[in-house]
N, C-alpha and C positions, 0 to 999 in steps of 0.2 A: 502500602506495605503491610498493614494490619490484616487486610482482607486476604492477601496472598498467603501470608503466614498461616492464617486460620484454615484456608482451603488446603494447603499443602500438608501442614503439620498436624492439624486436628482432624481434618476430614479425609486425609490420605489421597487427595485428588492430584492428578497431573494438572499443571497450570501452564498457560501460554498467553501471549500478549501480542496484539497488533497495535502499533503506535506510529505517530508521525515523527518520532525521534527528536522533538524539539525541547522536551523537558525531562530528559532521562535522569537528571540529578534528583528528581523527586523520589526515585526508587533507590533504596539502599542496595549496595553490592550484595549483601546477604540475600536479599529478595531476588535480585537479578539471577543469582545462582540457582534459584528454585524453579525457574521456568524451563519447561521441556523445549520450547522453541519461542522465538520472538521474530515477528515480521515487521519491518519498518516500511511503511508506505512512502513511496517517493512521490510527494505532492509538489507541484511546480508553483510555489509561491516565491515572492521576491527574495533573492539571496539564499534560496533553499540549499544550495551546495555548501554553504558555510554554516547554516543553522541546523541542519539535520546531523545528529550525532548517533553513534552506534554503541549500545551497551556491550560490556564484556559479560558473556554468559557461558554456562557449562553446556547448554543445549545447542540447537541449531539456530543460527542467525541468518535470516534471509530478508529479501525486500520484494516489493511488488510495485508495479507501475502500470498506469493506463496510458496507452498510446493514443494521443489525440493530434497527431501530425507533427510531433517533434522531429527535427532534422537529425541526421547522423551525429552532428557535433554535440547535440544534447545527450545522446547515448554515450558518447566518449566522456562527457563531463560526469555522467553517472558512474561510468567505469572507474574514473579517478576517485569519485566520492566513496565508493564502496571499498576502495583500497585502505581507507582509514579504519575499517573494522574487519573483523574476521567473518565477512559476509560470504555465505556459501552459494547463494543464487540471487538472480533478479528475474522474477516472473513478469512477463509482459503480456498484457491483454488489450484488446481494443475496447472502445466505449460501446457497451452492448445496447445502448439506447438507439443505435443506428438501425435503419431498416436493413433487412436481411442482405440484400445485394451490396449495400455500402459496407456492411459488417464483413462480408467475405472479401471485399476489396482491401479493407484495412488489414485483414489477416495476411494477404499477399504482400502488402507494403512492409509489415512487421518482419516477415520472413526475409525479405530482401535486405532490410536494414541490419538485421542480426547477422546475416551471412557476411555483409560488408564489414560490420563491426569486428567479428571474429573473436569476441570475448566469450568463452565457453561457460561463464557463470550466468549469462543471460539465456533464458529459454522462453519460448513462445507457447502459451497455452491456447490451443485452438478450440474455440467454443462457437457453436452455431446455435442460436436460440433467438426467439422473438423478444421484443421489448415488453415490459409489463403493460397491462391495459389501462394504466392510469398515468396522469401527469406527475404523480408523486411516486417515488420508489416504494413498492409494497413493503420493503423491509423497514422503512421509516416508521411504520406503525408498531413494530415490536422490537426494534434494536436501537437503543439510544446512542447517538454519536455526538461527541463534543470535540471541538478543536479551537485552539486559541490563536491560530494563524489566519490572518486575513478574513476574519468572520466565519471561518469554518470550511476551508477547502478540503473536501473529503470525497472518497469513493467508498460508500459503506459496505458494499459487497465486493466481489472480485473485480468488477468493472462498471459499476453503476453509480451515477451521481445521486446525491440524496434527494434533492427536490427541484432543481432547475438546470437548464442547459448552461448556466454560467458556472456550474460546479461549486456553488456556494450555498450555505444555509440561507433560506429566506429569513428576513428579519424577525418574523413572527415566531420562528423556532429558536 
C-alpha cells in the first residue's frame, strides 16, 4: 500500500499490478483505485476457482492464462469465475517452452476451444517464438516473483514457467 501511494501520489506515475488474486485483502480499496489496470493470472492450483478473487478497481481488470491442455470444461469454469468480478478480458497463450511445431499446434487447439466456448471476453494471443536457450527462464535473473500458493505456481512472463517443467519454483528459490 505504501509503495503504490508513493509511486502514484508523490512520483506521479501510473501504476498497475499482476497478481494471482489470492490475497487481495492485503491491498486497501483506496490503493486498488490507484491502479490503471490489474491483471489476475489464472493459475491452476487446487480449488483455484474458489480461492482467486477479483478486486474492485477504477481501471481495467483483466486476466491471463496459459493453455497447457485444459479441456473445454475448464474454460467454462473460468468463464463462471470471471463473472464474480468486472473482468474485461481473458488472454490465453500457449506454453512458449514448447518446440516451434508443438507451439503452433497449441495455437490451433486454443482457437478451436475458444470458438466452441463462444465467450467474447476470451481472446487468443498468437505468438510464435523460440524458447530461451537455457533451462531457466531468462527473466528469472532480473524479475523476482513470489507466490504463496503450492510453493509458487507461476508463469512469470506471458507464457513461460519460471524454472522447471512442473510450473513450480525449485526449492532453492
